[in-house]
VOGU-581717 format. One line per 5 residues: number of its first residue (from 1); for each residue x, y, z of C-alpha. Coordinates in steps of 0.5 Angstrom, whole numbers. Example, Ala and Ser with C-alpha at 12.3 -4.5 7.8 and 13.67 -1.06 7.14 Angstrom:
REM residues 2
1	25/-9/16 ~ 27/-2/14;
This chain:
REM residues 972
1	-74/223/-27 ~ -68/217/-22 ~ -72/219/-17 ~ -79/218/-21 ~ -76/212/-22;
6	-73/210/-15 ~ -80/212/-12 ~ -83/207/-17 ~ -79/201/-15 ~ -79/202/-9;
11	-86/203/-8 ~ -87/196/-12 ~ -82/193/-7 ~ -87/196/-1 ~ -92/193/-5;
16	-89/187/-6 ~ -87/186/1 ~ -94/188/4 ~ -97/182/-1 ~ -91/176/1;
21	-93/178/8 ~ -101/178/7 ~ -100/172/4 ~ -96/169/10 ~ -101/172/14;
26	-107/169/11 ~ -104/162/12 ~ -104/163/20 ~ -111/167/19 ~ -114/162/15;
31	-111/155/19 ~ -118/153/20 ~ -122/154/14 ~ -116/152/10 ~ -115/145/13;
36	-123/144/13 ~ -122/145/5 ~ -117/139/5 ~ -122/134/9 ~ -128/136/5;
41	-124/135/-3 ~ -122/129/1 ~ -129/127/2 ~ -130/128/-6 ~ -125/125/-9;
46	-125/118/-4 ~ -133/119/-6 ~ -131/119/-14 ~ -127/113/-12 ~ -132/109/-9;
51	-137/111/-15 ~ -131/109/-20 ~ -129/103/-17 ~ -136/101/-17 ~ -136/102/-25;
56	-130/97/-25 ~ -133/92/-21 ~ -139/92/-25 ~ -134/92/-31 ~ -130/87/-30;
61	-136/83/-27 ~ -139/84/-34 ~ -132/82/-37 ~ -131/88/-40 ~ -125/91/-41;
66	-122/97/-38 ~ -120/104/-41 ~ -113/105/-41 ~ -111/111/-35 ~ -117/108/-31;
71	-112/104/-25 ~ -107/108/-26 ~ -112/114/-24 ~ -115/109/-18 ~ -107/108/-16;
76	-105/115/-16 ~ -113/117/-12 ~ -111/111/-7 ~ -104/114/-5 ~ -106/122/-5;
81	-111/120/0 ~ -107/116/4 ~ -102/122/4 ~ -108/126/7 ~ -110/121/11;
86	-103/121/14 ~ -103/129/15 ~ -109/130/18 ~ -107/126/23 ~ -101/129/25;
91	-106/135/25 ~ -110/132/30 ~ -104/131/33 ~ -101/137/33 ~ -107/141/36;
96	-107/137/42 ~ -100/138/44 ~ -96/144/40 ~ -102/148/40 ~ -101/148/48;
101	-95/153/48 ~ -93/159/47 ~ -96/163/41 ~ -90/164/38 ~ -89/156/37;
106	-96/156/35 ~ -97/162/29 ~ -91/158/26 ~ -95/151/26 ~ -101/154/25;
111	-96/157/18 ~ -94/150/16 ~ -100/146/16 ~ -105/152/14 ~ -99/151/7;
116	-99/144/7 ~ -106/144/7 ~ -107/149/1 ~ -102/144/-3 ~ -105/138/-1;
121	-112/141/-3 ~ -109/142/-11 ~ -107/136/-12 ~ -113/133/-9 ~ -117/138/-14;
126	-112/136/-20 ~ -114/128/-18 ~ -122/130/-19 ~ -121/134/-25 ~ -118/128/-28;
131	-122/122/-25 ~ -128/127/-28 ~ -127/123/-35 ~ -128/116/-31 ~ -134/117/-27;
136	-139/116/-33 ~ -135/110/-37 ~ -129/106/-34 ~ -129/101/-41 ~ -130/98/-47;
141	-134/91/-48 ~ -130/86/-50 ~ -130/85/-57 ~ -136/82/-60 ~ -135/76/-66;
146	-139/76/-71 ~ -145/72/-71 ~ -146/65/-74 ~ -150/65/-80 ~ -155/61/-79;
151	-156/61/-72 ~ -160/67/-68 ~ -157/68/-62 ~ -162/68/-56 ~ -164/74/-51;
156	-160/73/-44 ~ -163/80/-42 ~ -165/79/-34 ~ -163/72/-35 ~ -157/72/-32;
161	-156/64/-29 ~ -155/64/-37 ~ -151/70/-39 ~ -145/68/-33 ~ -144/60/-35;
166	-144/63/-42 ~ -138/68/-40 ~ -135/63/-36 ~ -134/58/-41 ~ -132/64/-47;
171	-125/66/-41 ~ -124/58/-41 ~ -125/57/-49 ~ -120/64/-50 ~ -115/61/-45;
176	-109/59/-48 ~ -107/53/-43 ~ -115/50/-43 ~ -116/45/-49 ~ -123/42/-48;
181	-128/45/-44 ~ -134/41/-41 ~ -141/44/-40 ~ -145/39/-35 ~ -153/40/-32;
186	-159/36/-32 ~ -164/35/-38 ~ -167/42/-41 ~ -163/46/-37 ~ -160/50/-44;
191	-154/46/-45 ~ -154/46/-53 ~ -156/53/-53 ~ -151/55/-50 ~ -146/51/-53;
196	-150/54/-60 ~ -149/62/-57 ~ -141/60/-56 ~ -140/58/-63 ~ -144/65/-64;
201	-139/69/-60 ~ -133/67/-62 ~ -133/65/-69 ~ -128/70/-70 ~ -122/68/-66;
206	-123/61/-70 ~ -122/59/-78 ~ -127/54/-77 ~ -133/51/-72 ~ -135/44/-72;
211	-142/42/-69 ~ -143/35/-68 ~ -149/32/-64 ~ -147/26/-61 ~ -152/22/-57;
216	-153/16/-53 ~ -152/12/-60 ~ -145/14/-62 ~ -144/14/-70 ~ -136/14/-71;
221	-136/14/-79 ~ -141/20/-78 ~ -137/24/-74 ~ -131/22/-77 ~ -134/25/-83;
226	-135/31/-81 ~ -129/33/-77 ~ -125/30/-83 ~ -124/37/-86 ~ -122/41/-79;
231	-117/36/-78 ~ -113/38/-83 ~ -113/44/-82 ~ -112/43/-75 ~ -105/38/-76;
236	-103/41/-83 ~ -105/49/-83 ~ -103/50/-76 ~ -110/54/-75 ~ -115/55/-70;
241	-121/50/-69 ~ -127/50/-65 ~ -130/43/-64 ~ -137/42/-61 ~ -139/35/-59;
246	-146/36/-56 ~ -150/31/-52 ~ -145/26/-50 ~ -147/20/-46 ~ -141/16/-44;
251	-133/17/-45 ~ -131/18/-53 ~ -125/17/-54 ~ -123/23/-59 ~ -117/20/-63;
256	-122/13/-65 ~ -126/19/-68 ~ -121/23/-72 ~ -121/29/-67 ~ -113/32/-65;
261	-112/33/-59 ~ -106/33/-54 ~ -100/38/-53 ~ -98/38/-60 ~ -105/40/-63;
266	-108/46/-57 ~ -110/50/-64 ~ -115/45/-63 ~ -120/47/-57 ~ -127/42/-56;
271	-133/44/-52 ~ -137/39/-49 ~ -144/38/-47 ~ -146/32/-42 ~ -151/31/-37;
276	-147/28/-33 ~ -141/31/-29 ~ -138/25/-30 ~ -138/24/-37 ~ -134/31/-37;
281	-128/28/-32 ~ -128/22/-35 ~ -126/25/-42 ~ -121/29/-38 ~ -123/35/-39;
286	-119/42/-37 ~ -125/45/-35 ~ -131/43/-32 ~ -138/48/-31 ~ -144/47/-29;
291	-150/50/-32 ~ -155/51/-27 ~ -163/52/-27 ~ -166/59/-28 ~ -169/63/-21;
296	-176/64/-20 ~ -175/71/-23 ~ -171/70/-29 ~ -176/64/-31 ~ -181/69/-30;
301	-178/73/-35 ~ -178/67/-40 ~ -185/65/-40 ~ -186/72/-41 ~ -183/73/-47;
306	-186/67/-50 ~ -193/69/-48 ~ -193/75/-48 ~ -191/81/-44 ~ -197/85/-46;
311	-202/79/-46 ~ -201/77/-38 ~ -200/85/-37 ~ -208/86/-39 ~ -210/80/-35;
316	-209/80/-28 ~ -212/74/-27 ~ -209/70/-32 ~ -202/73/-30 ~ -202/70/-22;
321	-204/62/-26 ~ -198/64/-30 ~ -193/66/-25 ~ -195/59/-22 ~ -195/55/-27;
326	-188/57/-28 ~ -185/56/-21 ~ -188/49/-23 ~ -183/49/-29 ~ -178/49/-24;
331	-173/53/-27 ~ -172/50/-33 ~ -172/53/-40 ~ -174/46/-45 ~ -180/46/-40;
336	-182/53/-39 ~ -181/53/-47 ~ -186/47/-48 ~ -191/49/-43 ~ -191/57/-45;
341	-192/55/-53 ~ -197/50/-50 ~ -201/55/-47 ~ -200/62/-49 ~ -206/62/-55;
346	-210/58/-50 ~ -216/61/-45 ~ -215/61/-37 ~ -219/54/-36 ~ -213/51/-41;
351	-208/55/-36 ~ -212/52/-29 ~ -212/45/-31 ~ -205/45/-34 ~ -203/48/-26;
356	-207/43/-23 ~ -204/37/-26 ~ -197/39/-26 ~ -198/40/-18 ~ -201/33/-19;
361	-195/30/-22 ~ -199/27/-28 ~ -195/30/-34 ~ -198/23/-38 ~ -205/28/-38;
366	-202/34/-40 ~ -201/35/-47 ~ -195/32/-52 ~ -191/38/-52 ~ -190/39/-45;
371	-190/31/-44 ~ -183/31/-49 ~ -180/35/-43 ~ -181/31/-38 ~ -178/25/-42;
376	-172/29/-43 ~ -170/27/-34 ~ -174/21/-35 ~ -168/19/-41 ~ -163/21/-35;
381	-166/16/-30 ~ -167/11/-35 ~ -160/10/-38 ~ -158/10/-30 ~ -153/4/-30;
386	-154/2/-23 ~ -159/0/-20 ~ -157/2/-13 ~ -157/9/-16 ~ -164/8/-19;
391	-167/6/-12 ~ -164/11/-8 ~ -168/16/-14 ~ -174/14/-13 ~ -173/13/-5;
396	-172/20/-5 ~ -179/22/-9 ~ -182/19/-2 ~ -180/26/2 ~ -184/32/1;
401	-183/37/-5 ~ -177/41/-4 ~ -175/37/3 ~ -168/36/6 ~ -166/28/5;
406	-161/24/10 ~ -157/20/6 ~ -157/16/13 ~ -165/15/12 ~ -164/13/5;
411	-158/7/7 ~ -163/5/13 ~ -170/4/8 ~ -165/1/2 ~ -163/-4/7;
416	-170/-5/9 ~ -173/-7/2 ~ -166/-11/0 ~ -164/-5/-5 ~ -156/-7/-4;
421	-153/-15/-6 ~ -149/-17/-2 ~ -150/-13/4 ~ -143/-13/9 ~ -146/-8/14;
426	-150/-3/15 ~ -143/1/15 ~ -143/-2/8 ~ -150/1/6 ~ -148/8/9;
431	-142/7/3 ~ -146/5/-3 ~ -152/10/-2 ~ -145/15/-2 ~ -144/12/-9;
436	-151/12/-11 ~ -152/20/-9 ~ -145/22/-13 ~ -148/18/-19 ~ -154/22/-18;
441	-152/29/-17 ~ -146/29/-23 ~ -152/27/-27 ~ -156/33/-24 ~ -162/28/-22;
446	-160/31/-14 ~ -157/37/-10 ~ -152/37/-6 ~ -153/40/1 ~ -149/40/8;
451	-148/34/12 ~ -149/28/8 ~ -156/31/5 ~ -159/32/-2 ~ -165/35/-5;
456	-169/33/-10 ~ -171/39/-15 ~ -179/40/-15 ~ -179/38/-23 ~ -175/32/-23;
461	-179/30/-17 ~ -185/31/-22 ~ -181/26/-26 ~ -179/20/-21 ~ -187/20/-18;
466	-189/20/-26 ~ -185/14/-26 ~ -188/11/-19 ~ -195/13/-21 ~ -195/10/-27;
471	-191/3/-26 ~ -186/5/-31 ~ -178/3/-31 ~ -176/-4/-30 ~ -177/-4/-23;
476	-185/-4/-24 ~ -186/0/-17 ~ -193/4/-16 ~ -192/9/-10 ~ -197/13/-7;
481	-194/20/-4 ~ -198/25/0 ~ -192/29/3 ~ -191/35/6 ~ -199/37/6;
486	-200/41/12 ~ -207/41/11 ~ -208/34/12 ~ -210/31/19 ~ -214/24/17;
491	-212/20/12 ~ -217/16/10 ~ -216/12/2 ~ -222/12/-3 ~ -220/5/-3;
496	-219/0/3 ~ -216/-4/-3 ~ -210/-4/-7 ~ -206/-10/-10 ~ -201/-4/-14;
501	-198/0/-8 ~ -191/-2/-6 ~ -189/4/-3 ~ -194/10/1 ~ -191/16/4;
506	-195/21/9 ~ -189/24/11 ~ -189/31/14 ~ -197/33/14 ~ -201/33/19;
511	-204/27/21 ~ -208/26/27 ~ -212/21/25 ~ -212/14/21 ~ -217/9/20;
516	-220/5/25 ~ -220/-1/20 ~ -215/-5/16 ~ -214/-3/10 ~ -211/-8/5;
521	-204/-7/2 ~ -201/-15/-1 ~ -195/-11/-3 ~ -193/-6/1 ~ -185/-6/2;
526	-185/1/5 ~ -190/5/9 ~ -187/12/12 ~ -192/16/16 ~ -186/20/20;
531	-187/27/22 ~ -194/27/23 ~ -198/28/30 ~ -201/21/31 ~ -202/20/38;
536	-207/14/37 ~ -205/8/32 ~ -212/3/31 ~ -210/-4/34 ~ -213/-7/27;
541	-208/-2/22 ~ -203/-6/20 ~ -207/-13/19 ~ -207/-12/12 ~ -200/-10/11;
546	-196/-16/12 ~ -190/-16/6 ~ -188/-9/10 ~ -180/-8/11 ~ -179/-1/13;
551	-184/3/18 ~ -182/9/20 ~ -186/12/24 ~ -182/17/28 ~ -183/24/29;
556	-190/23/33 ~ -194/23/39 ~ -195/15/39 ~ -196/14/47 ~ -197/5/45;
561	-196/0/39 ~ -202/-3/36 ~ -202/-11/36 ~ -202/-11/29 ~ -195/-9/29;
566	-193/-16/31 ~ -196/-18/24 ~ -191/-15/21 ~ -186/-21/21 ~ -182/-19/15;
571	-181/-12/18 ~ -173/-11/17 ~ -173/-3/18 ~ -177/1/25 ~ -176/7/27;
576	-180/10/32 ~ -175/15/34 ~ -178/22/37 ~ -185/19/40 ~ -183/22/48;
581	-189/19/50 ~ -187/12/48 ~ -186/8/54 ~ -186/1/52 ~ -183/-4/47;
586	-184/-11/49 ~ -189/-12/43 ~ -182/-11/39 ~ -179/-17/40 ~ -185/-21/35;
591	-181/-18/30 ~ -175/-23/29 ~ -173/-21/22 ~ -171/-14/24 ~ -165/-11/23;
596	-165/-3/24 ~ -169/-1/31 ~ -170/6/32 ~ -172/9/39 ~ -169/14/40;
601	-171/20/45 ~ -177/16/47 ~ -179/16/54 ~ -177/8/55 ~ -174/7/62;
606	-171/0/60 ~ -169/-4/54 ~ -174/-11/55 ~ -171/-19/56 ~ -176/-19/49;
611	-171/-15/45 ~ -166/-20/46 ~ -170/-25/41 ~ -168/-20/36 ~ -162/-24/34;
616	-161/-21/26 ~ -162/-14/29 ~ -154/-10/26 ~ -157/-3/28 ~ -160/-1/36;
621	-161/6/36 ~ -163/8/45 ~ -160/15/44 ~ -162/21/47 ~ -167/18/52;
626	-167/21/58 ~ -170/17/63 ~ -167/10/60 ~ -164/8/65 ~ -162/-1/65;
631	-161/-6/60 ~ -164/-13/61 ~ -159/-17/63 ~ -157/-21/58 ~ -159/-17/52;
636	-154/-15/49 ~ -150/-22/48 ~ -156/-25/45 ~ -156/-20/39 ~ -151/-24/36;
641	-150/-19/30 ~ -150/-13/33 ~ -146/-8/29 ~ -148/-2/32 ~ -151/1/38;
646	-153/8/41 ~ -155/9/48 ~ -156/17/50 ~ -159/18/58 ~ -159/23/63;
651	-159/18/69 ~ -151/18/73 ~ -153/10/74 ~ -146/6/73 ~ -145/4/66;
656	-145/-3/68 ~ -153/-3/67 ~ -153/-2/61 ~ -150/-9/58 ~ -144/-5/55;
661	-140/-11/58 ~ -143/-15/54 ~ -140/-12/48 ~ -133/-16/47 ~ -137/-22/46;
666	-140/-19/39 ~ -137/-21/33 ~ -139/-17/29 ~ -139/-10/33 ~ -135/-4/30;
671	-139/3/33 ~ -141/5/41 ~ -144/12/41 ~ -145/13/48 ~ -148/20/51;
676	-148/20/60 ~ -148/24/65 ~ -141/27/66 ~ -141/23/73 ~ -140/16/70;
681	-133/19/66 ~ -130/17/72 ~ -135/10/74 ~ -132/8/67 ~ -131/1/69;
686	-126/-3/67 ~ -124/-9/62 ~ -129/-6/56 ~ -124/-6/51 ~ -127/0/48;
691	-121/3/45 ~ -120/-3/41 ~ -127/-1/37 ~ -127/2/29 ~ -132/8/31;
696	-134/11/38 ~ -137/17/41 ~ -137/18/48 ~ -141/24/51 ~ -140/26/59;
701	-144/32/61 ~ -149/34/65 ~ -156/37/62 ~ -160/35/56 ~ -154/35/51;
706	-154/29/46 ~ -147/27/41 ~ -147/34/40 ~ -143/36/32 ~ -136/37/33;
711	-133/44/30 ~ -132/51/30 ~ -138/56/29 ~ -133/58/22 ~ -130/51/20;
716	-133/45/21 ~ -130/38/19 ~ -133/33/16 ~ -136/28/21 ~ -134/22/17;
721	-127/24/18 ~ -128/23/26 ~ -130/16/28 ~ -127/16/34 ~ -129/22/39;
726	-129/24/46 ~ -133/29/49 ~ -132/30/57 ~ -135/36/61 ~ -136/39/68;
731	-131/34/70 ~ -124/33/74 ~ -117/32/72 ~ -114/26/73 ~ -118/21/70;
736	-118/14/71 ~ -114/8/67 ~ -121/7/61 ~ -122/14/60 ~ -114/15/59;
741	-114/9/54 ~ -120/13/50 ~ -116/19/50 ~ -110/15/46 ~ -114/12/40;
746	-120/18/40 ~ -119/22/32 ~ -123/28/36 ~ -123/31/43 ~ -128/36/46;
751	-126/38/54 ~ -131/43/57 ~ -130/45/64 ~ -125/40/66 ~ -122/42/74;
756	-115/41/75 ~ -113/40/68 ~ -106/44/65 ~ -105/41/59 ~ -106/37/53;
761	-98/33/53 ~ -97/31/58 ~ -103/31/63 ~ -107/27/57 ~ -103/23/54;
766	-96/24/57 ~ -91/25/52 ~ -93/20/46 ~ -94/23/39 ~ -102/22/39;
771	-102/20/32 ~ -109/19/32 ~ -111/26/34 ~ -115/30/28 ~ -119/35/33;
776	-118/39/39 ~ -123/43/43 ~ -122/47/50 ~ -128/51/54 ~ -128/53/60;
781	-122/49/63 ~ -119/55/67 ~ -113/52/70 ~ -111/50/62 ~ -105/54/60;
786	-102/51/54 ~ -103/45/50 ~ -96/42/51 ~ -92/43/57 ~ -84/39/56;
791	-79/41/60 ~ -72/39/59 ~ -72/35/64 ~ -78/31/61 ~ -74/32/54;
796	-69/27/57 ~ -72/23/61 ~ -72/16/58 ~ -78/12/62 ~ -83/9/59;
801	-89/5/62 ~ -93/1/57 ~ -100/-2/59 ~ -102/-9/58 ~ -105/-8/51;
806	-99/-4/48 ~ -103/2/48 ~ -97/7/49 ~ -101/11/55 ~ -97/17/58;
811	-91/14/56 ~ -85/18/55 ~ -81/18/47 ~ -73/17/47 ~ -74/19/40;
816	-77/25/41 ~ -82/26/35 ~ -88/30/33 ~ -93/33/37 ~ -99/34/34;
821	-97/32/27 ~ -104/29/25 ~ -109/36/28 ~ -112/38/23 ~ -117/43/28;
826	-116/47/34 ~ -121/50/37 ~ -119/54/44 ~ -125/58/48 ~ -125/61/55;
831	-119/59/57 ~ -117/65/61 ~ -110/62/64 ~ -107/61/57 ~ -101/65/56;
836	-98/61/51 ~ -99/54/45 ~ -93/50/47 ~ -89/51/52 ~ -83/47/51;
841	-78/47/45 ~ -81/48/38 ~ -77/43/34 ~ -82/38/38 ~ -88/41/35;
846	-91/40/29 ~ -98/43/25 ~ -97/41/18 ~ -104/38/18 ~ -107/43/21;
851	-113/47/17 ~ -117/52/21 ~ -115/54/28 ~ -120/58/32 ~ -118/62/39;
856	-123/66/43 ~ -123/70/49 ~ -117/67/52 ~ -114/73/55 ~ -108/72/57;
861	-105/70/50 ~ -100/74/48 ~ -97/71/42 ~ -100/64/37 ~ -95/61/33;
866	-87/62/34 ~ -83/63/27 ~ -81/56/27 ~ -88/53/28 ~ -91/58/23;
871	-87/56/18 ~ -90/48/18 ~ -98/51/17 ~ -98/49/10 ~ -105/46/10;
876	-107/52/14 ~ -114/54/11 ~ -117/58/16 ~ -114/63/22 ~ -119/66/26;
881	-118/70/33 ~ -123/74/37 ~ -123/77/45 ~ -116/76/47 ~ -114/82/50;
886	-107/81/51 ~ -105/78/44 ~ -100/84/41 ~ -98/79/35 ~ -101/73/32;
891	-94/71/29 ~ -88/72/34 ~ -81/74/29 ~ -75/69/29 ~ -72/65/35;
896	-66/60/36 ~ -70/55/32 ~ -71/58/26 ~ -65/58/20 ~ -70/62/15;
901	-75/67/17 ~ -79/66/11 ~ -86/64/11 ~ -92/62/6 ~ -98/60/7;
906	-100/56/1 ~ -107/54/3 ~ -109/60/7 ~ -116/63/5 ~ -120/66/10;
911	-116/71/16 ~ -121/73/22 ~ -118/78/27 ~ -124/81/32 ~ -123/85/38;
916	-116/85/40 ~ -115/91/43 ~ -108/90/44 ~ -106/87/37 ~ -99/91/34;
921	-99/86/28 ~ -100/80/24 ~ -93/79/24 ~ -87/82/28 ~ -81/80/23;
926	-78/82/18 ~ -78/77/13 ~ -82/75/6 ~ -89/72/7 ~ -93/69/2;
931	-101/68/2 ~ -103/66/-5 ~ -109/63/-4 ~ -112/68/1 ~ -118/71/0;
936	-121/75/5 ~ -118/79/11 ~ -122/82/18 ~ -119/87/22 ~ -126/89/26;
941	-124/93/33 ~ -117/92/34 ~ -115/99/36 ~ -107/99/37 ~ -106/96/30;
946	-103/101/25 ~ -100/96/21 ~ -100/89/18 ~ -92/87/20 ~ -86/89/17;
951	-83/86/10 ~ -86/84/4 ~ -93/81/5 ~ -95/77/-2 ~ -103/76/-2;
956	-105/77/-10 ~ -112/75/-10 ~ -113/79/-2 ~ -120/81/-1 ~ -123/86/5;
961	-128/87/9 ~ -128/94/10 ~ -124/99/6 ~ -120/101/12 ~ -114/96/13;
966	-111/98/6 ~ -108/102/11 ~ -105/97/15 ~ -101/95/8 ~ -99/102/6;
971	-95/102/13 ~ -91/96/12;
């Protein structure tokens, strides 16, 4: 019996031993399978994580609440995937090294990694199982308030413009730190509807909601009566109350109408609606929210709901017309509803007639329901306080539909027709246009566009054309506007005479031919025929337009000017720009009242002596004239009221032949823009005193480049910030004294292919503090090794030299003031010899105003900023570096000039690091770096970068353009 038991035990021991051995051998035998399984499960988990992340993004975008455990699962999945990625990288490295050694070592490594793969796979499988519940649902809707009993909520499905605005308003209402929220937008855009929707959705959050329509005539007693009960609940009971003030037209003092507000009454929430952003801002709202027009898709959804989806689906012809009608409504719900309700029961011929009238901007002839919608927008115009704003609004209707409108054009036209009273200068006109446009954009009558431009919405333009076509409004203007018709090749007005038109616009057509007879427009003050195909203007054409003050014939193919032009003796603004075959302008000298003359881009070779007769001229623009080589002697000095002069030529003739030496005699002169061949850089005459001008832009370059825009591809400085700009291309250093003087007072410099230039300081500025400089761009300056190079001997020097005009040219400072303290943007491109930015003691460098820096293909640069300089980048917003093959770190660690190593970039929002093959990290130090405003990080083709940096990197709002960037931070 004992022997039997012993044999049984022995057998089990042998089985266990063999079983264990077999398991160990299986680890080795199944190495490839186990590692492959791990890779497969990692891909599955990564896919699951991505799908769940998409659901989270959608839920958060809809304002939903994540289920408990969802974010924890996401975080754990990220950790497990990071571990697996590190493990697989370790396996790959081992395969390239250890697996080439003797077999016994290989077996041990195979066993280790195979077993680890199985263990890691188990973790991934568990994580996938836990995530199954989140794949279909990650969130729950935010609590839905009870609906307001007397308000039927609107169907906002597929109308995301309103849904997003509604969500933003509700979020602001719920924010305990916010008391007053403003909603602004053009008339008919849906502000009142949204206010009602808000009331319906947040009613359960408040003890009471009070809705008051204020309107233009404020009834103080009525408002006081409506809020009396609510005020008691706010002050005495400390209950939460929402007060909605709808349709406010001017600032309302809340205490005067009995509404409690301020820090003592934060339980009172106030929601305002207005057509004007300025009204909301004037009432000091905590959050101002713009309600935009609907997209074309949303507008179509709304119209189908009004007219009937089935009706339109069953009639394809009607559906086509209905879509066109919808587009003419300009995305304004009020107009869409008015049009839809007016037409929904009509036959197709009525729809066609309505469409035709909408396109002809003739709402007076349309049904009253539709005209009522237009009235909302016209009311916004009628109630503008500024006559200049009203005039600018009407001028904008002269441009084609959806056209981009330059503020400079508005200023020049405005000067011509005299809309600016007590005008000091052309520059003053530009400022006043900006003020007028700001009023119009804040009232949602104009839309802002980049670069000092605006746009007028189609429907708003229709309202303006309604005003000007019917002589409504106090201006009593009547416009004839036929702009943007590419089918119009000939203009033949039906009537040769019209006693009513004050302005005619034929811009942006393809007109080749004008009437060969005199037209009679006795009240016409503006005639715009720019951007057509005119080559000849009949000699008699202008004979019946003797009151014209603004004439714009730019961007045509005109070869000569008609004799009747000299009859326009009241002309103030004349634009002949970009008629490239026009080479003779002597007849213009007859127009003695002319204040603005533009011949930019024409074929003129000389500014003739007749132009000297224009003694009232304020602005002469002859920029971009490739053949211009001379100005008749004495012409410039005769233009005693000249304020601004623009010259541009390809000729390398001396500057003296352009009469620029005569400028010093002009008492009102303030701005000179000059583009010339780069050879003139070393022929610039002495004694010009151009450095005393309030504004200049000098460009010396080869080829056909005229006054290019300053700024990098990623970040543009507003042009208005840079008033004194200097651009030199394909030249040699050193420069002569007249050019040196310009450097000293320039706020923006561009240096391209300057041979022999090693640095900015001291080569260009000596060691002065260059207080004016805001913008630096250097391109392909092959000798440039740094921006600042100051040796110890230079720092100790006390030598100074001061120019006779008191400019501190090349002056060495004994007080060692900061360099670059006003610079806002630096762009460095293709500087092959640039090894560092500052070859000097860093304590004399200040970049406190730097907003953007872009460094491209500077292949010798190894470090961008030392720590002590980086600590002063308090205004940096954008940082972009690419193609710098030697760069190893963006910011180096501590140096002897720093007392602490922490860094904060309070305004930095974007970082782009591209094709930096040797880059190891962003920061090589171990301290804390804070990026509170950082939103976007792009790292691409930086193969050596394994981590962002040591220490703590605090980025609460960061977003990545690629998921792999996350790994840089897990390894910190």
